[in-house]
N, C-alpha and C positions, 0 to 999 in steps of 0.2 A: 724188685727194687723198692716197691711201695712197702713191703714187709720190713725191709731194713730201716726205712725212714720212720715207720711206726715204732720199731724197737728203740730207735734213738729217742723218740718222744717218750717212750716208757722209761728209758734210762734217766732222762731229765726229770720225769715225774718222780722217780725214786729219789733223785737228788733233792727235789722240792720237799718230799716227805721227810727226807733225812734232815733238811733244814728245820722243818716243823718239829720233828721228833727229837733230834740231837741238840740243836742249837739252843733249845731251852736251857741246856746245861750251862751255856755261856752267859745267860742273863739271870739264872736263879739266884746266885749269890749276891749280885749287885741289886736285885729287886728285894730280896729278903732282908737286906741291911738298909733298905730304903734310901740308897744313894741315888738311884734313878727310878722313875716311874716305869711300869711295865712297857708302856708305849715307847718312851724314849729309849729304854734299854734294848728293845728288839731292833729299833732303827740303828742304834749304835753297833749292835752285834752284826746286823746284816751288812752294814757298810764295811766292816773289817773282814767279814767272810769273803766279800768280793775283792777287796784290795789284796788279799793273800795271793791272788792270781799273779801279781807282779812282784812278789817277794820271794816265794819258794819255787823250786824246780818241779820236775815231774817224776821224781824217782819212785814215789809210791804208785803212780799211775802205771809205770812200767812193770812194777812187781805184780800188780793186780792183773794187768793185761797179758803178760807173757811169762811171769815168773812162777806162777802156781799151777796153771792149767796148760797143757800142751795145745798151743793155738792151732796147730794143724788138724786137730780133732774137733775143733769148735765150728759150729754152724749157727745160723740165725735162731733155730729152735732152742739150742743150748743157752744162748745169751738171754733170749726172751724168758725161757723157763726159769733161769737163775734169778732174773729180775722179779718175776712173779712170786717166787719163793721168798725173796727178801722183802718185797713190798707187803705181802700178806702177813708175814711174821711181825714186821714193823707196825702195821695197823692194829694187829691183835694186842701187842704190848702197849701201844699208844692208848688204845681204848681203855685198858685197865690201869693206865698211869704208871707202868713199870719202865724205868729207864734201862732197857736192854740195849744191845749194841747194833746199830744199823750196819756198821762195818762188818761185823762177824755174820750178820744176816746175809749180807751180799756175798761174802766169801763162801758161806755155807750153801746158799742157793745156787751159786755158779758152779761150785764143785759137785753138788748133788746132781745137777742137770748134765754136767759133763760125764760123770760116772755112769749115769743112766744111759748115755749114748754109747760110750766107748769102754766102759769098765774102768777098773782102777788104773789102767795104763794112761788114762787122761790126766792123772795127777803127776806133776813133775816133782820127784823126790829131791830134796836138797835144802840149802840154807834158807831160801825164802819161806818155806813152810815152817822150818824150825824157828825162825825169828818171829813169824806171824803167830804161831801157836804159843810160843813161850811168852810173848808179850801179852797174851790173854791174862796171864798171871802177873807178869812183871810190870805192866803199865800201871795197874792200880797200886802195886806195892811201891813203885818208884814215886808215883804221885803222892802216896801216903807219906813216904819218907821225906820228900821235899816239903810237903805241907807241914809236917810235924817239926822239921828242922827250922823252917821259916818262922813258925809260931813260937818256938822256944827262943829263937834269936830275937824276934821282935819284942817278946815279953821281957827278955833280959835287958835289951837296949833301952826300952822305954819304961822300965819299972819304977823310976822316980819321977816320971813326967805325969802331970795331972791327966786324968782319964779324958776329960773334955777336949784337951789339946790333941791327944793321940787320936781320938775319934775324928776330929776335924781334919787332921793330916791324912788319915787313911780313907776318909770319904773321898778326898781328891785322888788319892793313890789308887783307889778302886776303879776309877775311870780308866787308868792306864792298864791295870791288871786285867780288867774285863776286855779291853781292846786287844791286849796280848793274847788272851785265851781265844777270843773270836778269830784272831788272825791265824793262830796255830790250828784251830778247829777247821777253818776254811781250807787251809793248806793240806791237811791230811784227808779230810772227808770228801772234798770235791774231787780230789785226784782219783778216788776209787771209781767214781762215775766216769771220769776221763778214761781210765784204763779199760772199763767195760765197753765204752763206745769205740775206742781205738781197736780193741780186739775184734769187735763186730765188723769194722771196716776192713781190717786186714783179712779176716775170714772171707769177706765178700769183695775183695779188691778188684776182681775181674769185671764186676758190674760197672765200675767207674773208670776203667783203664783207658778207654778211648778219649784222646785229647779233644775230640769234637763234641763229646757228651756235655750237655749243660751242667751236669753235676760232677764233672771231672775234678773240680776242686775238693771233692770228698774222697778222692783216690788216696789210699794209704797202703803202700806195699809192705811196710814193716813197722815195728814198734820203736825204731831208733829215735824218732822225733815226733812229739805230739803237736798237731797243728793248733794255732792260736784260736781258731774258731771253736774247737772242742774245749780248750782251757777256759775261755771266757763264758761260753754257754753253761758249763758246769758250775762255775762260780756264781753266775747270775742266778741259776736255778736254786742253788742252796741259799743264796742271799734272800731271794723272794720267799722261800720257805720259812726262813727265820722270821720274816715280817709277820707271818701268820701266828707266830707264837706257839707255845705248847704248854698251856697253863697248868694242866694236871701234873706234868712232870716238873714244872717249875716249883710247885708246892712240895713235891717229894724231895727234890734235890736241895731246895733252899731252907726248909725248916723241919722236915720230918726226920732227916738223918741226924742233924745236930743244929742247935741254934747258932746263928752267925751274927757277928758284929762287924763293922767296917774293917778293922785290922785283921780279923780272922778270915773274912771274905777275901781280902787282899792276898793273904798267905795261900789260901786254897787255889785261887785263880793263877797266881804266879807260879806255884809249884806244878800245877797241871799244864800251864802254857809251856814251861821249860821242858817238861817231859815230852809233850806232843811235838814241839818244834824239833827236838833232837831226833825223834823217830821219823819225822817227815824228811829231814835232811839226809837220813841214812836209808830211806826207802822202805821203812817198816810201816805197814798199815796197822794202826792201833785203834782201839776203841776210845774215842774221846769221852764217852760216857763212863767207862771204867776208870779212866784217869782222873776226871774231876771228882768222881765219887770217892776214889781213894784219897785224894787230897783233902776233901771235906772231912772224911773219917780221921785222917791224920791230924788235922787242925783240932777236931773235937777231942781226940784222945790226948792231945798235948795239954788241953785245959784240965780234963780229968777223964778217966776211962768211962765213967758213967754218963758223960755228956753225950756220948754216941748212942743213938737208939738202934741197938744191934739187931733187933727184930726186923726193922725195915731193911737194914743193910743185908740181912740174911735172905730176905725174900728177893732182893735184887740179884744176889749171887746165884740163886736158883735159876732165875731168868737167863743170866749169862751162860750158865752151864747148858741150858736147853737150846740156846739160840742157834748154834751151828748145826746140830743134828736136826732140829725142827725145820729150819730154813732149807737144809739139804733135802729132807724128805719131801717138803712141798715143792722144791725146785725139780726134783726127780719126777714127781707126779705130774707137774706142769709140763715138763719136757715130753713125757709119754703122751699126754693129751694133745699137745701141739704137733708132735711128730705124726700121730695117728690122723689128725685133721689134714695136715699138709701132704700126706701121702694117701 
């Protein structure tokens, strides 16, 4: 039982690191355009990360918890090994300032640990995997398309308006677009941790089955409904993680890919927020990093193709390609070590 509680703490630590690692994406544009100071921006983002708990459902959590991996083959070592794989890869990419995907690190780590225990039969074939893997490509492309379209539309609508006026309007508008992006980010990313914690509790439901047990409130027989304590703790952890910032990644996202102004920052955030919100409502775990990067690239390309620093974007893509296999390998290795220790 202590082991299960420790793993829940590890899962919330992953959520915290996710906030530190990924939520930088939600403040990078608003900081680089100087609409908000870094400190105010992280508080703003953290608040909306948490508020997302009361806005969106738990469709993504159910996909992660029981749609990708056969939960009957999961044990505590699988969940812990998967988390170690995801956290290790996140810290490696955070250290080097590479905005890779915490989401795909978690999926890769979890899958790698499950396959290490039960072989490929641990993977549930079907649409959840098809949607998850296809959106590795689709989410940045949809974000890029929305960003490009919004940029073109805004440029056309305001082409006769003095630049100073446009700047003032969109400085205010960016407060709302940054809030929308943080809301959608919290909705999608916090749910991934919820799914992991819920699958752990379902796999160990016998431990908490006795109504007289002081921790009976943690009893979860299936994935049909995610308890509120899991929802709130996941959103709280990602919100606190956001407050720590992620300044290296802020620099990459906000200025090294393309230079942003308030109206282009608004278009990037709004395009990404719409993409992630749609995915969250349909239960698709997407990479918020992929999506906001795609939107920033789309906005830059709408101004002129050379406005995008493609060398930086290319290095980020390489990290994306490596994320699932590397996290899976670390997750499998971690499971092997944990299994050997526990037996």
